[in-house]
mmCIF file of the C-alpha atoms, coordinates in Angstrom:
data_MODEL
# 
_entry.id   MODEL 
# 
loop_
_atom_site.group_PDB 
_atom_site.id 
_atom_site.type_symbol 
_atom_site.label_atom_id 
_atom_site.label_alt_id 
_atom_site.label_comp_id 
_atom_site.label_asym_id 
_atom_site.label_entity_id 
_atom_site.label_seq_id 
_atom_site.pdbx_PDB_ins_code 
_atom_site.Cartn_x 
_atom_site.Cartn_y 
_atom_site.Cartn_z 
_atom_site.occupancy 
_atom_site.B_iso_or_equiv 
_atom_site.pdbx_formal_charge 
_atom_site.auth_seq_id 
_atom_site.auth_comp_id 
_atom_site.auth_asym_id 
_atom_site.auth_atom_id 
_atom_site.pdbx_PDB_model_num 
ATOM 1   C CA . ARG A 1 1   ? 17.515  -53.765 21.999  1.00 0.00 ? 1   ARG A CA 1 
ATOM 2   C CA . ILE A 1 2   ? 16.315  -50.902 24.214  1.00 0.00 ? 2   ILE A CA 1 
ATOM 3   C CA . ASN A 1 3   ? 13.984  -53.286 26.060  1.00 0.00 ? 3   ASN A CA 1 
ATOM 4   C CA . GLN A 1 4   ? 16.991  -55.484 26.863  1.00 0.00 ? 4   GLN A CA 1 
ATOM 5   C CA . VAL A 1 5   ? 19.227  -52.620 28.037  1.00 0.00 ? 5   VAL A CA 1 
ATOM 6   C CA . LEU A 1 6   ? 16.761  -50.597 30.137  1.00 0.00 ? 6   LEU A CA 1 
ATOM 7   C CA . PRO A 1 7   ? 16.122  -53.236 32.807  1.00 0.00 ? 7   PRO A CA 1 
ATOM 8   C CA . THR A 1 8   ? 19.871  -53.452 33.559  1.00 0.00 ? 8   THR A CA 1 
ATOM 9   C CA . ILE A 1 9   ? 20.293  -49.710 34.135  1.00 0.00 ? 9   ILE A CA 1 
ATOM 10  C CA . THR A 1 10  ? 20.810  -48.481 37.700  1.00 0.00 ? 10  THR A CA 1 
ATOM 11  C CA . GLY A 1 11  ? 18.482  -46.069 39.510  1.00 0.00 ? 11  GLY A CA 1 
ATOM 12  C CA . GLU A 1 12  ? 20.454  -42.869 38.802  1.00 0.00 ? 12  GLU A CA 1 
ATOM 13  C CA . GLU A 1 13  ? 20.773  -43.695 35.106  1.00 0.00 ? 13  GLU A CA 1 
ATOM 14  C CA . THR A 1 14  ? 17.056  -44.423 34.971  1.00 0.00 ? 14  THR A CA 1 
ATOM 15  C CA . ARG A 1 15  ? 16.242  -41.026 36.477  1.00 0.00 ? 15  ARG A CA 1 
ATOM 16  C CA . ALA A 1 16  ? 18.582  -39.327 33.992  1.00 0.00 ? 16  ALA A CA 1 
ATOM 17  C CA . ILE A 1 17  ? 16.884  -41.092 31.092  1.00 0.00 ? 17  ILE A CA 1 
ATOM 18  C CA . GLN A 1 18  ? 13.433  -40.181 32.466  1.00 0.00 ? 18  GLN A CA 1 
ATOM 19  C CA . ARG A 1 19  ? 14.477  -36.503 32.782  1.00 0.00 ? 19  ARG A CA 1 
ATOM 20  C CA . TRP A 1 20  ? 15.770  -36.567 29.223  1.00 0.00 ? 20  TRP A CA 1 
ATOM 21  C CA . MET A 1 21  ? 12.568  -38.197 27.941  1.00 0.00 ? 21  MET A CA 1 
ATOM 22  C CA . ARG A 1 22  ? 10.454  -35.622 29.814  1.00 0.00 ? 22  ARG A CA 1 
ATOM 23  C CA . SER A 1 23  ? 12.495  -32.788 28.257  1.00 0.00 ? 23  SER A CA 1 
ATOM 24  C CA . VAL A 1 24  ? 11.974  -34.258 24.775  1.00 0.00 ? 24  VAL A CA 1 
ATOM 25  C CA . ILE A 1 25  ? 8.227   -34.620 25.361  1.00 0.00 ? 25  ILE A CA 1 
ATOM 26  C CA . ASP A 1 26  ? 8.017   -31.050 26.720  1.00 0.00 ? 26  ASP A CA 1 
ATOM 27  C CA . ARG A 1 27  ? 9.826   -29.713 23.652  1.00 0.00 ? 27  ARG A CA 1 
ATOM 28  C CA . LEU A 1 28  ? 7.505   -31.647 21.345  1.00 0.00 ? 28  LEU A CA 1 
ATOM 29  C CA . ASP A 1 29  ? 4.491   -30.190 23.155  1.00 0.00 ? 29  ASP A CA 1 
ATOM 30  C CA . ARG A 1 30  ? 5.890   -26.669 22.724  1.00 0.00 ? 30  ARG A CA 1 
ATOM 31  C CA . TYR A 1 31  ? 6.540   -27.292 19.025  1.00 0.00 ? 31  TYR A CA 1 
ATOM 32  C CA . LYS A 1 32  ? 3.004   -28.616 18.533  1.00 0.00 ? 32  LYS A CA 1 
ATOM 33  C CA . THR A 1 33  ? 1.551   -25.547 20.266  1.00 0.00 ? 33  THR A CA 1 
ATOM 34  C CA . GLU A 1 34  ? 3.696   -23.230 18.151  1.00 0.00 ? 34  GLU A CA 1 
ATOM 35  C CA . HIS A 1 35  ? 2.708   -25.124 15.003  1.00 0.00 ? 35  HIS A CA 1 
ATOM 36  C CA . LYS A 1 36  ? -0.992  -24.684 15.806  1.00 0.00 ? 36  LYS A CA 1 
ATOM 37  C CA . ARG A 1 37  ? -0.465  -20.943 16.343  1.00 0.00 ? 37  ARG A CA 1 
ATOM 38  C CA . VAL A 1 38  ? 1.443   -20.539 13.080  1.00 0.00 ? 38  VAL A CA 1 
ATOM 39  C CA . LEU A 1 39  ? -1.105  -22.663 11.224  1.00 0.00 ? 39  LEU A CA 1 
ATOM 40  C CA . LYS A 1 40  ? -3.976  -20.507 12.493  1.00 0.00 ? 40  LYS A CA 1 
ATOM 41  C CA . GLU A 1 41  ? -2.125  -17.349 11.421  1.00 0.00 ? 41  GLU A CA 1 
ATOM 42  C CA . ALA A 1 42  ? -1.351  -18.841 8.003   1.00 0.00 ? 42  ALA A CA 1 
ATOM 43  C CA . THR A 1 43  ? -4.996  -19.828 7.551   1.00 0.00 ? 43  THR A CA 1 
ATOM 44  C CA . THR A 1 44  ? -6.109  -16.287 8.343   1.00 0.00 ? 44  THR A CA 1 
ATOM 45  C CA . LEU A 1 45  ? -3.565  -14.814 5.915   1.00 0.00 ? 45  LEU A CA 1 
ATOM 46  C CA . LEU A 1 46  ? -4.638  -17.251 3.191   1.00 0.00 ? 46  LEU A CA 1 
ATOM 47  C CA . GLU A 1 47  ? -8.279  -16.329 3.713   1.00 0.00 ? 47  GLU A CA 1 
ATOM 48  C CA . LEU A 1 48  ? -7.479  -12.602 3.555   1.00 0.00 ? 48  LEU A CA 1 
ATOM 49  C CA . ALA A 1 49  ? -5.339  -13.080 0.447   1.00 0.00 ? 49  ALA A CA 1 
ATOM 50  C CA . LEU A 1 50  ? -8.146  -14.953 -1.306  1.00 0.00 ? 50  LEU A CA 1 
ATOM 51  C CA . TRP A 1 51  ? -10.623 -12.247 -0.341  1.00 0.00 ? 51  TRP A CA 1 
ATOM 52  C CA . LYS A 1 52  ? -8.264  -9.520  -1.594  1.00 0.00 ? 52  LYS A CA 1 
ATOM 53  C CA . ALA A 1 53  ? -7.676  -11.365 -4.863  1.00 0.00 ? 53  ALA A CA 1 
ATOM 54  C CA . ASN A 1 54  ? -11.417 -11.740 -5.297  1.00 0.00 ? 54  ASN A CA 1 
ATOM 55  C CA . LEU A 1 55  ? -11.940 -8.036  -4.525  1.00 0.00 ? 55  LEU A CA 1 
ATOM 56  C CA . ASP A 1 56  ? -9.304  -7.109  -7.089  1.00 0.00 ? 56  ASP A CA 1 
ATOM 57  C CA . ASP A 1 57  ? -10.956 -9.345  -9.697  1.00 0.00 ? 57  ASP A CA 1 
ATOM 58  C CA . ASN A 1 58  ? -14.366 -7.759  -9.051  1.00 0.00 ? 58  ASN A CA 1 
ATOM 59  C CA . GLU A 1 59  ? -13.115 -4.168  -8.780  1.00 0.00 ? 59  GLU A CA 1 
ATOM 60  C CA . GLY A 1 60  ? -15.705 -1.739  -10.033 1.00 0.00 ? 60  GLY A CA 1 
ATOM 61  C CA . GLY A 1 61  ? -18.457 -4.295  -10.499 1.00 0.00 ? 61  GLY A CA 1 
ATOM 62  C CA . ASN A 1 62  ? -21.288 -5.647  -8.370  1.00 0.00 ? 62  ASN A CA 1 
ATOM 63  C CA . PHE A 1 63  ? -22.079 -2.248  -6.806  1.00 0.00 ? 63  PHE A CA 1 
ATOM 64  C CA . VAL A 1 64  ? -25.679 -1.145  -6.839  1.00 0.00 ? 64  VAL A CA 1 
ATOM 65  C CA . ARG A 1 65  ? -25.919 2.359   -8.147  1.00 0.00 ? 65  ARG A CA 1 
ATOM 66  C CA . GLU A 1 66  ? -28.394 4.589   -6.422  1.00 0.00 ? 66  GLU A CA 1 
ATOM 67  C CA . GLY A 1 67  ? -28.982 7.575   -8.636  1.00 0.00 ? 67  GLY A CA 1 
ATOM 68  C CA . VAL A 1 68  ? -25.784 9.024   -10.081 1.00 0.00 ? 68  VAL A CA 1 
ATOM 69  C CA . ARG A 1 69  ? -23.316 7.710   -7.507  1.00 0.00 ? 69  ARG A CA 1 
ATOM 70  C CA . THR A 1 70  ? -22.486 4.477   -5.728  1.00 0.00 ? 70  THR A CA 1 
ATOM 71  C CA . THR A 1 71  ? -23.236 4.597   -2.020  1.00 0.00 ? 71  THR A CA 1 
ATOM 72  C CA . ARG A 1 72  ? -20.900 3.484   0.732   1.00 0.00 ? 72  ARG A CA 1 
ATOM 73  C CA . GLY A 1 73  ? -23.522 1.021   1.933   1.00 0.00 ? 73  GLY A CA 1 
ATOM 74  C CA . SER A 1 74  ? -23.713 -0.729  -1.419  1.00 0.00 ? 74  SER A CA 1 
ATOM 75  C CA . LYS A 1 75  ? -19.903 -0.946  -1.582  1.00 0.00 ? 75  LYS A CA 1 
ATOM 76  C CA . LYS A 1 76  ? -19.816 -2.416  1.922   1.00 0.00 ? 76  LYS A CA 1 
ATOM 77  C CA . ARG A 1 77  ? -22.502 -4.960  1.034   1.00 0.00 ? 77  ARG A CA 1 
ATOM 78  C CA . ALA A 1 78  ? -20.650 -5.923  -2.152  1.00 0.00 ? 78  ALA A CA 1 
ATOM 79  C CA . ARG A 1 79  ? -17.357 -6.367  -0.247  1.00 0.00 ? 79  ARG A CA 1 
ATOM 80  C CA . LYS A 1 80  ? -19.104 -8.544  2.330   1.00 0.00 ? 80  LYS A CA 1 
ATOM 81  C CA . GLU A 1 81  ? -20.688 -10.642 -0.417  1.00 0.00 ? 81  GLU A CA 1 
ATOM 82  C CA . ILE A 1 82  ? -17.283 -11.111 -2.065  1.00 0.00 ? 82  ILE A CA 1 
ATOM 83  C CA . CYS A 1 83  ? -15.857 -12.179 1.307   1.00 0.00 ? 83  CYS A CA 1 
ATOM 84  C CA . VAL A 1 84  ? -18.588 -14.772 1.733   1.00 0.00 ? 84  VAL A CA 1 
ATOM 85  C CA . THR A 1 85  ? -18.232 -16.060 -1.833  1.00 0.00 ? 85  THR A CA 1 
ATOM 86  C CA . SER A 1 86  ? -14.425 -15.849 -2.096  1.00 0.00 ? 86  SER A CA 1 
ATOM 87  C CA . GLY A 1 87  ? -14.082 -19.627 -1.997  1.00 0.00 ? 87  GLY A CA 1 
ATOM 88  C CA . ALA A 1 88  ? -11.690 -19.432 0.948   1.00 0.00 ? 88  ALA A CA 1 
ATOM 89  C CA . ASP A 1 89  ? -13.601 -22.101 2.853   1.00 0.00 ? 89  ASP A CA 1 
ATOM 90  C CA . VAL A 1 90  ? -13.097 -24.591 0.015   1.00 0.00 ? 90  VAL A CA 1 
ATOM 91  C CA . VAL A 1 91  ? -9.427  -23.732 -0.525  1.00 0.00 ? 91  VAL A CA 1 
ATOM 92  C CA . ILE A 1 92  ? -8.574  -23.770 3.182   1.00 0.00 ? 92  ILE A CA 1 
ATOM 93  C CA . LYS A 1 93  ? -10.424 -27.054 3.713   1.00 0.00 ? 93  LYS A CA 1 
ATOM 94  C CA . ASN A 1 94  ? -8.254  -28.627 0.994   1.00 0.00 ? 94  ASN A CA 1 
ATOM 95  C CA . VAL A 1 95  ? -4.965  -26.974 2.022   1.00 0.00 ? 95  VAL A CA 1 
ATOM 96  C CA . LEU A 1 96  ? -5.075  -27.595 5.794   1.00 0.00 ? 96  LEU A CA 1 
ATOM 97  C CA . PRO A 1 97  ? -4.662  -31.373 5.591   1.00 0.00 ? 97  PRO A CA 1 
ATOM 98  C CA . PHE A 1 98  ? -1.241  -30.837 4.007   1.00 0.00 ? 98  PHE A CA 1 
ATOM 99  C CA . LEU A 1 99  ? -0.162  -28.458 6.791   1.00 0.00 ? 99  LEU A CA 1 
ATOM 100 C CA . ALA A 1 100 ? -1.646  -30.200 9.833   1.00 0.00 ? 100 ALA A CA 1 
ATOM 101 C CA . LEU A 1 101 ? 0.381   -32.456 12.097  1.00 0.00 ? 101 LEU A CA 1 
ATOM 102 C CA . THR A 1 102 ? -0.642  -36.081 12.183  1.00 0.00 ? 102 THR A CA 1 
ATOM 103 C CA . SER A 1 103 ? -0.886  -37.900 15.488  1.00 0.00 ? 103 SER A CA 1 
# 
């Protein structure tokens, strides 16, 4: 139906429709950009939450004791290891497809 109506529209109406279409496309572009920003922030928060949960689960373990006390360096290394092995990469890889926009 639209293909039948559009050719009969006058010049001013055509320009009005083109302006309206451009405004819709511009809004969609802004929404897509905002969605990407929010998605990136959500991904970061999910990764941090998984790391924190993993830290809480491993609290007090995995630290190499040097003498009588645990050193700051060993705690830092253990935290980094937990970050690397938190499983966030697997979870995020499987969650993102449900949040991403399709073309």
